[in-house]
Structures are given as structure tokens and as C-alpha cells.
N, C-alpha and C positions, 0 to 999 in steps of 0.2 A: 368484503373482508379479505385482506391478503394474509395467508397463513404461511409462516416461515418455519423451516426445519433447519436445525444446526448440525452440521457435520463436525464432530469433535467436541469433547467436553473441555472447551477451551477457556483459558483465562481472559482472552479478549472479549468474549461474547457478552458478558453482562454490560460492559460499557458500550460496546459497539452495536449491539442489536437488541438485547433483552430490555434494558431500561428505556432506550428510545422507543421501542414498540409499545411499552406500557404507558408511555406518555401520549399515545394516540388511541383513537377509537376505531380505526380502520385497519389495524394490523394486530395479528395474534402470533405469538410464538407457540407453534403447534407441537414441537417435539425436538428431542436431541438424541443423537446417535453417537455411540462410542464403540470401540472394538471389544469392550467387555460390557455385558448387560448390567452388571452391578455398578460399574462406574457411571453408565448413562443414567441408571435409576437414581443413584445418589445425587448426581448433578441436577436431574430434573426435580428432585425433592428440595434441594437447596435453593433452587431458583424459581420454584413454583411453576414448572412446566408440566403440562398434562400428560405427555407421552414420552416414553424413552424406548430406544431400540438398541439391541445388542450387536448390530452391525450397520454399516453405512447403507448396504443394499436394502435393508428393511425400511429405512426411512425413505429411500428413493421409491420404493414400491407403494408407499402410502398415498392414495389418491387425494387426500385432503391437503397435502403440502403443495403450495403454489411456487414458493421460492426457496432455494437452498442457500444457506450461508456457509460457504466452504472455509472453515477455520483451521484446516489441516496444514501440515508443513508444506512448503513449496514443492517438495518432491512428490506430493500426492495431489497437487492442484489439477494437473492435466487429467489424470485418470478419473477422479471423482467429479470434476466439473463436466467432463464429457458424458460420463454416465448419468449425471443429473439432467443434463440437456436432453439426452436420448430418452430419459424417463418422462419427459414432458414438463420439466421444471425450469423456471428461470433460475439464474445463479448470480449471487454476489460473492465473488472470490477475493479472499484476502491478498494483500500485496506481500511480497512480489508475486506477480501473476503466475509465473511458471519458473522452471529451471533455466530456460533459455528462450530465445525468440522463436525457434522452430516449434517448441511445445506450445507457445502462445498462439502461433498461427494455426496449429491443429485445433486448439480450443475455439478460436474465433471461427474457423471453418465449420466446426460442429454447431455453433450457434446459428450460423447462416443456414446450414442444412436442415436444422430442426425448426427454425423459426422462433426459437426461444431466446431470451435475453441473457447476456453474459456481461457482467459489470465488474471492473476491478475496484476494490475498496480503498481507493485513495480518498478517504473521507474529508481531508482538508480542502480538496478541490471544490467542495460544495459549500464551504463556509463563505459568508459575505466578504471576508478578508481577501480571498482569492480574487473575487470579482473587483474589489477595490484596487488591488495591485494592477490588474489589467486596465482599469479605468484611468489610473494615474499615468500609466505608460502611454495609453492611447490618446490622452488629451493634448499631448505634444509639449508639455512644459519641460520635460526632461531632455527633449531633443533626441538625437540619435543615440542608441545604446552602443557603448563601446566595449564594456566588460560587465560580466555578471559573476558573482561569487555566491555559492550556495553551500551550506553546511548543515548536517545533522549528526551530532555526536553525543555520546554519553557513556560513562564508565560501565563496563560489563566484564568483570574479571573472568579470566579463562577458566572454564569448567569443561572437561572432556565429556561430561554427561549431558551438556546443554546443546540443543540443536542450534542455538545461536552461534556456536563455534564449530559446528560440524558441516563441512562443505558438501558432504554426500546428501544431505537433506535440505540444502538451501541456506546454510549458515554463512556468516561473514558480514562484515560491516556494510559492504555495498548492497548486498541483498536485503539485509534487515533494516538498515537506516538510509544508506545512500540512494536507494531507489526513490526516496522523496525528493532530494535535491535534483536528481536527474529529471524528475517529473516537473519540478518547479521551473527549471530553465527552459525546458521544451515548451511548456505552456506559455511562459512569458514571451519567448521569441516567436512562437507560432511557426517554427520551421525545425527541420531535423539537423542535428550537428554531426560533424566528423570528429572522432576522438583522435587527438594528435599525440597524446602521451598519457601514461598513468604509472604510478608507483604505489606499492603496498607494503605493509608490514604483516607478517604471518604469525599465526599461532602454531602450536605443535601438530595440529591436525591438518594444517595446510590451508585453513580459511584465513581471509584477510581480517586482521584486527583493525587496520586503518586503510583508507584508500584516498588517493589524491589524483584527480584526473583533469586534464586540460582538453577543452572542446573548442571547435571553431564552427560558427554558423555561416550559411551561405551569404548572409548580409554583411559579413566581415567581423561581427562581434565575436569576442572570445568569452569563454566561461571556465571557471574553476569550480569543480564539484568535489567536496570532501566529506568523509564520514570516518568515525572512529569509535571503537569500543574499548580503547586502551584504558586500563585501570587508573582511576583517579581523574580522568578528564572531565571537565565541567559539561553538564548537560546544555546543549545549544541547538537551536534550529533557527537559522537566520538566512536572510537573502539580502544581498547588496547589488544595486544596479548603478553602475557608473556610466554617465551619458554626457553628451556634449553640452547640455544645459544644466546639469545638476547631478544629484546623488540621491538615491532612494535606499533606505535601510529599513528592513522589517524584522522584528523579533518575534519568535514563537509562532511560526507558521503551522506547526503540527497541532498544537492545542490552543488556539487563540482565545477560547472562552475562559482559559485559566489565567489570562493576562497577556497582552501583546502590545506592541507599539509600531507605528508607522512614522518614520522621520523622513520628510522630503526636504532636501537642502537645495535652495535656488538662490543664486547671487549672494551666497554667504549667510542666508537666513534659514533657520530651521523651522519647519512647520510640522508639529507633532500631533498625531491624531490616532484614534482607534475606530473600530466599527462595532456596532452592536451585533449580537447573534447568540444563538443557542450553542450547544456543543456541535462539533463537526459531525458527529454521528447522527444527531437529530436532523441536521441539514441533508446529510447523505440519504437517510431513510426517506425524508420528504421528497427528494429528487427521484428516488427509485419508485415510490408510489405514484408520483405524477408522471414519470416517464413510462411506466407500464400502462397507465391509463391513456396517455396521449399517443404513444408509439414513437415519441421523439427520441432521437439518439442522445444518450447521456455523455457527459464530458469524459468519462473513463471507460468507455466501451468502444466497440468497432476496431478501428486500426490503432487506436491510442495505446492499448496494452502491449501490442506487438512491437510498436515503435519504441516504447520505453524499454522493453526487454532487449531490443536490438542494441540500444546504446549501452546497456549494462553488459551485454556480451562483448561489445567492442572495447569497453573499458577493461574488462578482464583480459581480453586478448592483448591489449596494449601493455598491460602490467605483467604479461608473461605467464598467465595462468593457462593450464590445460584442463578444461572442465568437461571434456568429451565423455569421460567415464561416469560422471555424475548424472547425466541427463536421463539415464534409464534405471537408476536405482530406486527401489521401493523403500517404503518407510517401515522399519522393523525395530527401531530403537525403543528402549524403555529406560525409565529412571531419570530422564532429563527434567530440568525445570520447565515451566510452561509460560514464562513471561518475558517481556522485553520492554524497552524504553517507551515504545509507542503504545504499550498496553497489549500488544499482540501476544496471545498464548495459544499453543497448539495442544491437540488432544494427547494427553500424557497417559492415557489408560487404554 
């Protein structure tokens, strides 16, 4: 039995870990921790969790917890993921993995030093849709990839109380949404890009409301990665692959179980398909359980989280952001909302 403890009374946790665990017989949600004991107790009661803790350290000290789900804001990912690893726990850490690549490397080094597992929660990567995209590209029908376009956008009106809009704790469209398209293009190409340019629109706190980045891969392919939280923009998560032999378009990579489509265009003919599957979070948890049992490196651990954060760093640099001061800030905000487009919610108590 794998016993999971949740760091943060988070809005994402019911969909991301609580309900998937309850659909299994080999996983138990053992406890939840918040910064306030009353908030943790209320959350535990609401979601039927047996234990609650009034501090994150209390959860990490519990010998019955095997794996920690870190649902805290990005500014707290490094501190508490490393603490969990050093306490003998495996860690599933929400995206984006850290505030920057340097923090991501420290986290990965801690996993290597402790011998415990540290996985980034890019849940979509474990859905059969992701494998199907890879299969289509690998079978050669598309030919050589020339250009890739990837976007994740959705309206999120500016609110100064929301961490989604606060750069000090990891807010901004690239961190919150654009980290997915960055991951998609890297996984698709199987190589690391160079960021050639980037432009952003800003909110009053200095976080990016939208980001548009151009990337070039060693193979010669180019990519456009976009994200936006601009008020009124239509929700979209899509991938387009333009190649010498055809075009691939995929809709709804983030939540394919809610409905998606794969359109492969070859010689002017469209081949439209879908793939079966559970929720992305069910597939993610299945991969974690299997990976812990086998020791096999998972798709979103090891060097992958560091490389993804490096591209994010490079995009921000190309867009003219100075984020050096944010890397060391702790999380002390109150009163923010706890939700986002991908269902992610951070500990608001």
C-alpha cells in the first residue's frame, strides 16, 4: 500500500490525487497538511482524509507517509520537496517544478543524494494521447518536422490577490500555463531548443499575462510556444506539427478525457481519431505506482524537469524579464484564490 500525504489544502488535490487514489486498492491518502491546523482539519473532514497536520513538517515526520504530493506554490516547491526527500519520502511535485532551473537542479540533486524519487506532475504526459502523438511522428508518415506550434491559454482576469498573477510566488502565464506547451514541444522533438525570441504582455504586478516565444531545435525545426491569461480569451490547449509530408493537429492535450481530437492530414486527406483512456491523473498515478515498484525512471523525473525549467528561464530572459529577486522569496501571501485553468490550486490557508 502506497500512502500519500498532501502538502497544502489545495484545490487541485481532489482531481489530481484524492479521487484517483480512491479508484485504486493499492493507494491510500494518509494525511493533509496546511499552515493552520484548523484549515487542514476542515480539508481532511471534507475529503474524508484520516489525518491532518498543522504544519508541513509534521506531515514529513509521519513515518506512515511514503510519498508527498507537493501542491504548494512554485516558490515553495524547492524547500519542501527537498525537505520531504531528506525525510525519506518520495515526492510528486506540481508543475511548474520550481522558480527556475537552478532550483530544479538542487531538487534533482537532493533526490539523487537521498535515493528517493522526485517526479514532476505533468499528468498529461502519462495519458495514451501523449504516446499516440509520439507514435504518429515516429512512424514516418509526416516526414521531417519543419515547425511546431503549441498553445495553452484561458481567461483569468487580473486579481492582485491571486498567485496566478504574482511573479514573486511563481505566477504568470508561462509558469502557470505555458510550461505545458514547452513540455510538449520538447517531448515531441526529443531534443533541447534554443530560445531565439520572446515577447510578453504584463499585468500591474509585473507577471506575464501572455507570452509568445520562438524556439529553434538542433534538427532545424522551429517552434512557437504561446500562453495567455488575458481576460476573455478562449480556453485552448493545442498542438500543431507541420512537416514535409503532412500536418498533425491535436486538440485538448491537457484534459483529453474530457474530449479531444487528433487530425492527421496527408496528401490533402484528413484522418481524424481519438484514443481511449482514463483521466490524465489516473494514468499519472498508475505510472508512479509502477515506477516505484520497478525502479524505472519516469517520463517527468531526472533531467527532464531541469531541462523544462531551463527553457522557461530562457524564454523569460529573451522577453526581458529580470526574475533574479524572485528565486529566493518565501510564500507568505494570504487571501488569494486557489484555482487555475488546469485545476491546480495552492494551499490558501
